[in-house]
N, C-alpha and C positions, 0 to 999 in steps of 0.2 A: 504494500500500500504506500501511497505517496502522502505521508503526513507532513503538514506544514506548521500547524500550531500545536505546541506541546505544553500542556497544563501540568504544572508541578504542585503537588502537595508540599508543604514545608516540613512539618514535624516528623522526624524519623524517616524522611524521604531524602531531603538534602541537608536539613539542619538536625543536629543531634539533640532532640528535645529531652531525651531521657537523662543526658548528662546534666542539663540545667535543672531538671525536675529533682534529681537525686540531691543536688546541692541545696536547692530551695527547700526541700522537705527537711533536710538536716538542720538548716538554719532556723526554720520555724519551730521545729521541735526543741532545739536548744534554747531558743528565746522564751518560749511559752510554757515549757514543761516544768511544773513546780511540784509534781506529785510522784516523782521517781517512776514514771511509766516505762514500760518495755518498748523500745524503739521499733523493733520488728513488728510487734503486735499493733502498734499505733499506725505504722505505714500500711499494713494489711487492711486495717479499717478505713484509712484514708482512701486507698485504692478502690474499695467497694463504694464508698460514698461518692467519690469523684466520678466513677463510671456512671452512676445514676444521674449525676449533675449533667454530664455531657450528653447522655441519652436524651434528657429533657431539652437541652439546648438544641440538639440536632433535630428535634421535633418542633422547634419554633419558640421555645420559652425564652424569655429575656435572660441574658447571660449574667449580668453583673450581680443581681440579687442572689442568684444561686451560687456564684463564685464566692461572694462575701460570707456565705454561711457554711461552706464546706469544711473549713478548719474548726469552726466552733462546734459543728456537729461531730467531727472526729474526736475532739477532746471531750465533748459531752458524753460520748460512748464510754469514756473511762471515768466519768464523774467529775470532770474538771471544766470550769467555766472560763472562757477567754473572750477577748474582743476579736470576733471573726473578721471584721473589716481591717483591723490593724494587721492581723496575721496574713490576710490576702495581700495587703500592700507590701509587706515584707517579702513574701514569696514572689510577688510580681517583680520586685526590684532585682532579686537574684536572677530570675528568668530573663529579664531585659538585658542583663549583662552577659548572658551565655552566648559565646561565639563558637562553640563546638559544632563541627560539621560531620556529616556522614562520609566515611572514607570513599574516595573516588568521585564525590559530588562536584567538587571544584573543576576537576578535569572534564567531566561530562558536560557541565554547563558551558565551559569555555569552548569545547569542541563544537557543540550545537550552535552556539552563538557565532562562531567563525564560519560555520556552514550555512548560515543565513536562516536558520529556523526561527520562527516567531515564538518566543517563550513567555509564558504567563504563570504567575503564582495563583493558585486556587486553594485557599486555606481557611479553616475554621480557627477562631482565636481572637485575641485582643489586638486591636489595631496598633497601638503603641508598641506592644511587645514584638509583634512580627516585623514592623518597620525597623525597629532598633536592631534586631538581630540580623536582618538583611544588610543593614548598613555596617554593622560590626564585622561581618564576614566579607563584605564587598560584593556579595551576590546580587544586590539590588541593580547593579549596572547591566545585568544580563536580561532583565525582564522588561518587556514592553508595557505590561499591565500587572498590577498587584491587586488581586481581588481577595478581600478579607471579609468573613461573615459578619463581623460586628459593623463594618463600614457600610455594607450594602443591605443589611437587614434580613439576609437569608443565609442559612447554613447548609453545608453538605450533609445529607445527600439530596436535598430538595431540588426539584427540577428548576425552580426559580434561580438557584445559585448558578447552575450550569448554563441555563439559557442566558443569564446575564453575560457570561463569558462569550458565548457564541455570538451574541449581539454586538460584541466589540469588533467582530470580523465579518461584516455583512457580505464581503466579497468571497468568503469561503463557504463551502458546503460542509456538512457535518462529518463527512468521511475524511476531511483534512485534519480533524482534531484527534489528539491522543492524550488521555489522562494518565498521569503517572503518580501512584501513591501506594502507601503501605497498609491502608485500612479498608477491608472489604465492605464494611457497613456504611462508609461515607464515600470514599473515592471510587470504588468499583461499582457499588450499587447506584450511586448518583450518575456515573457515566452511562451505565446500562439503561437507566430510565430515560435518557435523552438521546439514545442511539449513538453514543460516542465510544470509540474504541478505548481500551484501557490496558495499562500495564500494572500488574500487581507486584510490588517489591516485597517479596515474601522471604524475609531474612531468617525466619524461625521454622520453616518447613511445615506450616499449617496446611490444612485442607480447606478448599473453598466448597462450601455446602450450599446447594440450591442454585438454580439457573440464574437468578438475578445477581448472584455473587460470583459468577464465573467470569474471570477476566479474559480479555482477548489474548493476552500474553502474560506469562509469569516469569519473573527473574528473581534471583537470590542476592544479587549485588547490583547496585546502581550502575556500575560500569557496563553491565550486560545490556543496558538500554541501547547502546550503540549498535549491537548486533540486531536488535529488534528493528531498528530503523533501516537496516539494509535488506530486510525480508521483502 
């Protein structure tokens, strides 16, 4: 296929979100933990609560109120009361300063940019955080458009999110677009719903279950994207 517009998810596709998340969680725990809680148990509880938060956001719920309460809910599960807004602000500060990238991402973006592909960011998340991290890494210079859920009022996997990107390129038909991301429930499902081809960055060897979650291509390393584009 002759793909021309490549849509990139950011977190754990080109930017190493997990590195920033790990540091951010440790910072919040150290600052607010006054009850000698077990860190591993606390993180496990946070992961469960955070997953529910993002499921709600992906279904259209307003993000900030939910984000502001995820840490207070986590500590509350252990009987401790904290200022959730302050905890979220501290966590966000650490995330904003995270410049870690996925191995091979810089080389892939540079190669695609030099070859004349039209590159777009398509990400869920906080606008300030995503812009800051793109600038810290220098990746912002590769992208013609940066589309962030908070900024446009729609989140992946909604059709509205993807149609917003398609509308940026009225001269292109949908078969010219390719979505690249690591998450089946947002990146791959969203692309499928608007008939856009997709590449699943499957770094952990998961299985894609259900037709709507089947990517057009699957790769285990972002560097393998170059091979997909020569098919």
